[in-house]
C-alpha positions in Angstrom: 0.0 0.0 0.0 2.8 2.4 1.0 4.6 1.6 -2.2 1.5 2.4 -4.3 1.1 5.7 -2.5 4.7 6.6 -3.2 4.4 5.7 -6.9 1.2 7.7 -7.2 2.8 10.8 -5.6 5.8 10.5 -7.8 3.6 10.3 -10.9 1.6 13.3 -9.9 4.8 15.2 -9.1 6.3 14.2 -12.4 3.2 15.3 -14.3 3.2 18.8 -12.6 6.9 19.2 -12.9 6.7 18.3 -16.6 3.8 20.7 -17.2 5.7 23.5 -15.3 8.9 22.9 -17.3 6.9 22.9 -20.5 5.1 26.1 -19.5 8.4 28.0 -18.9 10.3 26.6 -21.9 7.7 26.7 -24.6 7.3 30.0 -26.6 4.3 32.1 -25.5 1.2 32.0 -27.7 -0.1 35.4 -28.8 -3.5 34.5 -30.0 -6.2 32.0 -29.1 -7.8 31.0 -32.4 -10.7 29.2 -30.8 -11.5 32.1 -28.5 -10.7 34.8 -31.0 -8.8 36.9 -28.5 -5.2 37.9 -27.7 -3.7 36.0 -24.9 -2.0 37.6 -21.9 1.8 38.0 -22.2 4.5 38.0 -19.5 4.1 41.3 -17.6 7.0 43.6 -17.1 8.8 42.9 -13.8 9.7 46.0 -11.8 10.0 46.9 -8.1 7.2 49.5 -8.6 4.7 46.8 -9.8 5.8 44.3 -7.2 5.4 46.9 -4.4 2.0 48.3 -5.5 0.6 44.7 -6.0 -0.2 45.2 -9.8 2.3 42.5 -10.9 0.6 39.4 -9.5 -2.9 39.8 -11.1 -1.2 40.3 -14.5 1.1 37.4 -13.8 -1.8 35.2 -12.9 -3.7 36.1 -16.1 -0.5 35.3 -18.0 0.0 31.8 -16.4 -3.7 31.0 -17.0 -3.5 32.0 -20.7 -0.2 30.3 -21.4 -0.7 27.0 -19.6 0.2 24.0 -21.7 -2.6 22.0 -23.3 -4.9 24.9 -22.3 -7.6 24.2 -24.9 -7.6 20.5 -24.0 -8.2 21.3 -20.3 -10.9 23.8 -21.3 -12.7 21.1 -23.2 -12.3 18.6 -20.4 -13.7 21.1 -17.9 -16.7 21.8 -20.2 -17.4 18.1 -20.7 -17.3 17.5 -16.9 -19.7 20.3 -16.3 -22.1 19.2 -19.0 -21.9 15.4 -18.7 -21.0 14.7 -15.0 -22.3 17.8 -13.2 -25.4 18.3 -15.5 -24.8 22.0 -15.7 -26.9 23.6 -18.4 -24.2 26.0 -19.8 -20.5 26.6 -19.9 -19.2 30.2 -20.0 -22.7 31.4 -20.6 -23.0 29.2 -23.7 -25.5 26.4 -24.0 -26.2 23.7 -26.6 -29.7 23.0 -27.8 -30.7 20.9 -30.8 -27.0 20.7 -31.7 -26.7 24.5 -31.9 -24.8 26.7 -29.5 -26.3 30.0 -28.2 -25.5 32.5 -25.5 -27.6 33.2 -22.5 -29.0 36.7 -23.2 -31.2 38.0 -20.3 -32.7 39.9 -18.8 -34.0 42.7 -21.1 -31.9 45.8 -20.6 -34.6 48.5 -21.2 -32.1 51.3 -20.6 -29.9 49.9 -23.4 -32.8 49.8 -25.8 -33.8 53.3 -24.9 -30.2 54.4 -25.5 -30.2 52.9 -28.9 -33.6 54.5 -29.7 -32.1 57.9 -28.6 -29.2 57.5 -31.0 -31.5 56.6 -33.8 -33.7 59.6 -33.0 -30.7 61.9 -33.2 -29.7 60.5 -36.6 -33.3 60.9 -37.9 -33.6 64.5 -36.6 -30.2 65.5 -37.9 -30.1 63.9 -41.3 -33.3 62.0 -42.4 -36.1 64.5 -42.5 -36.5 64.0 -46.3 -36.1 60.2 -46.2 -38.5 57.3 -46.1 -37.4 55.3 -43.1 -37.8 51.6 -42.2 -36.8 49.6 -39.2 -36.3 45.9 -38.6 -35.0 43.9 -35.6 -33.0 40.7 -36.1 -33.8 38.2 -33.3 -30.8 36.4 -32.0 -30.8 32.6 -32.0 -31.9 32.5 -28.4 -35.3 33.8 -29.4 -36.0 30.5 -31.1 -34.2 28.2 -28.6 -34.0 29.5 -25.0 -37.6 29.4 -23.7 -38.5 26.2 -25.5 -35.4 24.4 -24.0 -36.0 25.8 -20.5 -33.2 28.4 -20.4 -33.7 32.0 -19.0 -34.6 34.4 -21.7 -35.2 38.1 -22.1 -38.6 39.6 -22.8 -38.2 39.7 -26.6 -41.8 40.8 -27.3 -41.3 43.9 -25.1 -38.1 44.7 -26.9 -39.8 44.4 -30.3 -42.6 46.6 -29.0 -40.2 49.2 -27.6 -38.5 49.5 -31.0 -41.7 49.7 -33.0 -43.2 52.3 -30.7 -40.0 54.2 -30.2 -39.4 54.8 -33.9 -42.8 56.4 -35.0 -41.0 57.9 -38.0 -40.1 54.4 -39.4 -42.2 51.7 -41.0 -41.5 48.6 -38.9 -40.8 45.3 -40.7 -41.4 42.2 -38.6 -38.9 39.4 -39.4 -39.6 37.0 -36.5 -41.9 34.6 -38.4 -39.5 34.2 -41.3 -36.7 32.6 -39.2 -35.9 29.6 -37.0 -32.9 28.4 -35.2 -31.9 26.4 -38.3 -31.4 29.7 -40.2 -28.4 30.5 -37.9 -24.9 28.9 -37.9 -24.7 26.2 -35.2 -21.4 27.4 -33.9 -21.8 31.2 -34.4 -24.0 34.1 -33.5 -25.0 35.0 -37.1 -27.6 34.0 -39.6 -26.9 32.1 -42.8 -26.9 34.2 -45.9 -28.3 31.4 -48.1 -31.4 31.3 -45.8 -32.1 35.1 -45.9 -34.0 35.4 -49.2 -37.4 35.4 -47.5 -36.1 38.1 -45.2 -34.7 40.2 -48.0 -37.9 39.7 -50.0 -40.1 41.0 -47.3 -37.9 44.1 -46.7 -37.8 44.8 -50.4 -41.5 44.4 -50.7 -42.2 46.9 -47.9 -39.7 49.3 -49.5 -41.3 48.8 -52.9 -38.1 47.8 -54.6 -36.8 44.8 -56.6 -36.4 41.5 -54.8 -33.1 39.6 -55.0 -34.1 37.0 -57.6 -31.9 34.8 -59.6 -29.4 33.8 -56.9 -28.0 30.4 -56.2 -26.0 29.2 -53.2 -22.4 28.1 -53.4 -20.7 26.1 -50.7 -17.2 27.3 -49.7 -14.5 24.7 -49.0 -13.3 26.0 -45.7 -15.0 24.7 -42.5 -16.5 27.5 -40.4 -16.0 27.4 -36.7 -17.9 30.3 -35.2 -17.4 32.4 -32.1 -19.5 30.0 -29.9 -17.3 27.1 -30.8 -14.4 28.5 -28.8 -16.4 30.0 -26.0 -18.3 26.8 -25.3 -15.1 24.7 -25.4 -17.2 21.7 -26.4 -16.6 19.3 -29.4 -18.9 20.5 -32.2 -18.8 19.8 -35.9 -17.9 22.8 -38.2 -20.6 24.7 -40.0 -20.7 24.8 -43.8 -20.5 28.4 -45.2 -22.4 29.3 -48.3 -22.4 32.4 -50.4 -24.9 33.5 -53.0 -24.1 34.2 -56.6 -26.0 35.6 -59.6 -25.3 38.0 -62.5 -26.6 41.2 -60.9 -25.0 40.5 -57.5 -21.7 39.4 -59.1 -21.5 42.8 -60.9 -21.9 44.9 -57.8 -18.9 46.6 -56.4 -18.1 47.7 -52.8 -16.1 50.7 -51.9 -14.5 50.6 -48.5 -14.0 54.0 -47.0 -11.5 52.8 -44.4 -9.1 51.2 -47.0 -10.0 53.3 -50.0 -10.3 50.1 -52.0 -13.0 48.7 -54.3 -13.9 45.0 -54.2 -16.8 42.7 -54.9 -19.5 42.0 -52.3 -17.4 39.2 -50.9 -14.0 39.6 -49.5 -12.6 36.3 -50.5 -9.3 36.8 -48.6 -11.2 36.5 -45.3 -11.8 32.8 -46.0 -8.2 32.2 -44.9 -8.6 34.3 -41.7 -9.9 33.5 -38.2 -13.5 34.5 -38.8 -15.0 33.3 -42.1 -18.1 35.4 -41.5 -16.0 38.4 -42.5 -16.2 37.3 -46.1 -19.5 39.2 -46.1 -18.6 42.9 -46.7 -15.2 42.5 -45.0 -16.6 42.2 -41.5 -16.6 45.1 -39.0 -16.2 48.1 -41.3 -17.6 51.5 -40.4 -18.6 52.7 -43.8 -19.1 51.0 -47.2 -20.9 51.8 -50.4 -22.3 49.1 -52.7 -22.7 50.2 -56.3 -25.0 48.3 -58.6 -24.1 49.2 -62.3 -27.2 47.2 -63.5 -29.8 49.1 -61.4 -32.7 50.2 -63.5 -33.5 53.2 -61.2 -31.5 56.0 -59.5 -32.9 55.1 -56.1 -30.4 55.0 -53.2 -30.5 53.2 -49.8 -28.7 53.8 -46.5 -28.5 50.9 -44.1 -27.6 51.5 -40.5 -26.5 48.1 -39.3 -24.5 45.8 -37.0 -22.7 42.6 -38.2 -25.9 40.9 -39.1 -26.3 43.4 -41.9 -23.1 42.3 -43.5 -24.7 39.3 -45.1 -28.1 40.9 -45.8 -27.3 44.4 -47.2 -26.0 43.1 -50.5 -29.3 41.2 -51.1 -31.2 44.5 -50.9 -29.1 46.2 -53.6 -30.8 44.9 -56.7 -33.3 47.8 -56.9 -30.9 50.5 -55.9 -28.1 52.4 -57.7 -26.2 52.6 -54.4 -26.5 51.1 -50.9 -24.5 52.9 -48.3 -23.8 50.6 -45.3 -23.1 52.4 -42.0 -22.0 51.0 -38.6 -22.3 53.7 -36.0 -20.6 51.5 -33.4 -17.3 52.6 -35.1 -18.3 55.9 -36.8 -19.9 58.6 -34.7 -23.3 59.6 -36.0 -22.3 63.3 -35.4 -19.7 62.9 -38.2 -21.9 61.2 -40.9 -22.4 64.3 -43.0 -18.6 64.5 -43.6 -18.9 61.3 -45.6 -22.5 61.0 -46.7 -24.6 63.5 -48.7 -28.0 63.1 -47.2 -30.7 64.0 -49.8 -33.8 61.9 -49.2 -32.4 58.4 -49.7 -34.4 55.4 -48.4 -33.1 54.4 -45.0 -33.2 51.1 -43.1 -32.3 50.6 -39.5 -31.4 47.0 -39.1 -30.1 45.9 -35.7 -30.0 42.6 -33.8 -31.5 42.1 -30.4 -27.9 41.4 -29.1 -26.8 44.9 -30.0 -30.0 46.6 -28.9 -29.7 44.9 -25.5 -26.0 45.9 -25.3 -26.0 49.2 -27.1 -23.3 51.2 -25.3 -21.1 51.1 -28.5 -23.8 53.0 -30.5 -22.8 56.6 -30.8 
């Protein structure tokens, strides 16, 4: 018995000594691909930091981020919580019907009011001559959380607040057109190839041409969305599809941040960490989609978050130009420096996720 205890203690000691040695000798990793964030690096050692106590918290973050086999241990922890301890979520992420979603509750009414206040300022300052529309994109939890017994925000109140808080806009209800299957299983966002009914309804309300004649094309690269890393659970990759058709293929996109013109898809992003950025290059503050085949001179401005990246191009068939604006990254007070407002159609398209966490809107 004594011999077994000694052998066990030696094995544990060897394991921890091995991991410790590995941790100090291996090069530090700068980026976690699965979590899509920068990892903590070794903090500067100084007497000042040691004396004021600021060194140890930074050092603890560094050791946690740089621990060997970190992703494997994260997955093991998640599996233990799910399978053995029967916890319903890991890091605020739950799996329902094979799809990962974030717990999003309760409704933050102050955040929704802040968003509505920003929209009102934009309308008052620039949009007096425009025909304005508004639509809310439900996050995946709207279709999963309550049915599967997870806590959920009061979505209906959020939708009501937006509709009633934007009396200057025609409200377009999208809720009945979507289901959990219309979103990537491993990511926040909706699937572009499933958005034609959404685009059709918006175009119908705006009395413009619908996005007809498009076919879906599967991309070769597997798509692991943001929830894949956050959940730390084994999940199969999503397939990512784009849409193609003669009128969409001929559209061009001018990026005001880079000064470059591309197509509606940024194919270089398919080799990056977030394949969803293939749609309009991801988080860009200001873009302009030009449709050389438009049969009218109508113009559209879309105020959007990341969900609009995959939808905005589908609205461009009946417009000469579609200006795509993200006021999370471009102050609304500066818009007239870049946009000539002269009565264009305007669509406010925001997800429940951003409306419930709207501090970035400016």
